[in-house]
N, C-alpha and C positions, 0 to 999 in steps of 0.2 A: 098373435098369436094373444088366444084368451084363455084363460085358467077361472073358471067356478067352482065355490065352493057350496057348501047347503043347500045342496039339490038346484044350484044355478043363482038362485037368490042375490048371491054377491058377487058382483063379477070385477076384475082386474084385467084393465087393459092396457098392458104392457105401452111405456109411451117409446113413441118413435127415436126420442132423442138417446135411451139407454142403448136402443140398438146401432144407433148412431155410433156410440160412444161407445160401445162393445169391438163395432166393427173396426175403430179409430183408432182402438188401442190392438188392436190382432195387427192390423195394418204395420202399426209403429213397431211390434214383437218384429214382424218378417223382415221390415226396413232395418231391423236392429242388429248387429253383427255378430251381438254376441251368443252365443248358442245356450246361453242358460235359459232353462223356461222359465215360462215365469204362472204361479198361480192366481186362479177366481175363485171371489170367495161371493154366490148367492145370497142376500138377507132378506126377509119378509116381515114390516112393523105395518101399523096399525095407527095411519094418520089422526092425530089427535084432534085435528080441527072437520076435516069430511065425516071421517071415520072408515075409510074406504082402505084395504089393504093396498102397503104397495112394496115396492120390491126394488130393493139395491144389488148393482157389483161390485166389491168392493175387488179391488187390483192388489195383489203382493208387492208393497216395494220394487224396485230394482236392484237387485243386488250387486251393489261397490265392490269393484275390485280393486284390491291395495295397491297401489304402483309402487316400486322398488326404487327409490332415486339415489343412483350410487352419490355415495360426496362428495365436495368440490374439491381439488387435492388444493391444496394453497400455494400459492406461486413462492418459490424462497425469494426473500429481501436480498434484492442484490445491496452489500455494501456501495458507500462513494467511491468510484472508481480514480486511485490517485496514479494513474498514469494515462494518458488518454492514448487519444490518434497518433503517428506521429503529425509531423510538418512537412509540408513538400521540402520534397528531395532529401529528407532529414534520414540515415539510417533503420533499420526495422530489430535489431539487431542488438546484444549488449557488446560491450568491451572489453571487459574483463581481462586479463593479463594481453590486452592485443601490442604488440611490438610496435606497432607508429601509436597509439596513445600512450605506449611510458616515454614513447623520445615526448613527445609533444608535452609532457609534463614536465618533467625533465627541464626541459628547453624554458618554459615560460616558469617554472619554479627557478632555476640558475642568474635569467634577467631581473625578477624581483625581487629576485633575495630570499624566497620562501620556500620554507620543505617541503618537497618532493611529497615526504611521506604526510604531510598533514592536509596536501592536497587530495593525494588518493580516499582519505582518510574522509575529507568533506564528499568526495564522489562516492564512494559508498553510503553511506547515511543519507545524498541527498538521491541519489538516482539510480546506485547500484552498477552503475556502467549503462546503462540506457540511455542513448542520446538524443533516443526519439520521445524520453518522460513530460508530460506538461501537468503540473500539481492543480490541484482543484480552485489556487489563486491566479494563478495565471504564470509559476515558474515554469523556467525552463533548458531542456538539451539537460546535458552530464552534469554541472553544479546548478541546475532549478534557476538559473536567473531572471527575474522579472525582465520584461520589457524593456520598462524607462533604466534600470540597474544594467542592460546588457549598453544600451547606445552611450549609457552615460561612459563606461569605458571601452566602447569602441568596439562591442560587439553590431555587428548587419545582420547576422543569419547565429540566431542564438542553438539553430540544429545543427549548425556547421561545427566538429569536432573541436577543433585548431581555433576555430575564434571564444566560444564559450569557451576555454577551460582560459584562453589569455587575457579573457575578461573578467573569471572567475579571480584567476589568481592576484591581479591586479589587483581589485576587491578584497581578498585577503588582505593583499599588503596596504592598501589605506587605511583597513580598518585593526591590520599591526601600528597603524605607527598613530594614531587615536586612540590605543589603549596600549602604550610600550609592555612589554612583559606580561601581560594578563591574557593569555590564552582565551580562557573564560570570555569573559566582555571580548571580545576580536569574532568567538563563534556565535554571543547573544545575540552580538547586531546582523552579524551575515543570516540569522535567521531569522529576526523580528526586525531590525531598523538598526540604524546609531539611533535615532527619533524616537525610539524606544527606550535604549539603556540612558539615553540624556532623560528623558520624562521621569528615569528609577532615581537619578542622580549617579549615573556610571556603577549600575545596580544589576544585577542579572534579575530583567523583568520577570514580575511572577507570574509568568506564561506556561502553560502545564508542556508544550507543546516544544517551548524556548529552554525551558528546565529537562526535560528529554533529548532535546538535540545537542544540549552542549556537552551531558553528561556520556549519550553515547559517540560520539567523535571525538571527544577526551579518549572514550578508553577504545574505540578502536587505533588512535594514534598514540598514542602507549605502549599499545600491545605491537604495532609498527615499527617503536622506537628500539622496544626489546627484540625483535627477532631480526629486529637488523644489527645488536650490536651481537648476538652470540654467531650472527654469519660470520661475522669479521675473523680473518685469518691470525688465528694466534702466532706470538713472534718467536723467531726458531730461537731455542735457545743458546746459551752462550757458551761455549767450552774451549779448551786451551788450543785446539787446533783449529778453529779459525778464528781465532782474535789472536794478534800476533802483540804482545807487551814487550815494546820498550824500554831500553837498559839505558841512566844514565849513570856516566862516573864520576867520581867528584873530583873538584877542580882545585890543585895546589897554587899559589902566586908567591913569589917572593919579589925584594929588592935586592939588586945586588949593585958593590961596593963604588959603582958609579950612579945609580940612582934611576938604573935602568928598574921597569919595574916586568918579572917573566910570571906566563903563566905556564901549568903542565897539569894535563890529568892524567890521573891516575886507574889503572884497571887493578883491580884489586885479586882480582886472582894470578895474575903477573905478580904483582907488587913491582911493574915497572912504569916510571914514568913517561909516557909520551910527549 
């Protein structure tokens, strides 16, 4: 294409590169899937060096479509599990109120001379009657025995209810012999170990978990004992119809002229010696 100005004295030959660029822009616009039209602007200027007129095509910038990005939903923080998966062969349900567990606790407590109410209080705080409970530190079963403690007191499978309770009750008896008449130290040693109690010269270790444990077990044990006292059958009132009153009559004695001793009972109502 040729453009002439001033009677043809000055001509401008459009550069083929401009046309090619325009064709390329058009082609790219067709390939662009966005339907938004793009505006082309033609500008004619005088070249300061050659004195010729130059024509440039200015392409409007492609509009940028804002994309709405959905806010990411933060995943909830999962607290550390206090109870892990049950061990092999372990029951998967709690045993609160189970008659067989009641009998197991009663038998183990009687053999080891430990209050069964204390055993139930420890179980409730330790595992809440979940025989499959596993703590983050590796304690297992109803009474939360560490593997070394379980073996120490004869349990080979901490997820077996009978073995776990038997070993746990033996451990309580052993600790009670170390700290006689001091239930608080017994419970502190059950939670933190007798080594920790010895480290602090037979005082409750200043661990928040241990202090809370001693308080919780003591609270539940006290409540259980008070409830047991209230369940006792009151004594039958004493009445005259139910109690036989024994009567004792006075006895008189005298010695006769021959020196013989005589004794006789006097009935007051009759006044006659018997």
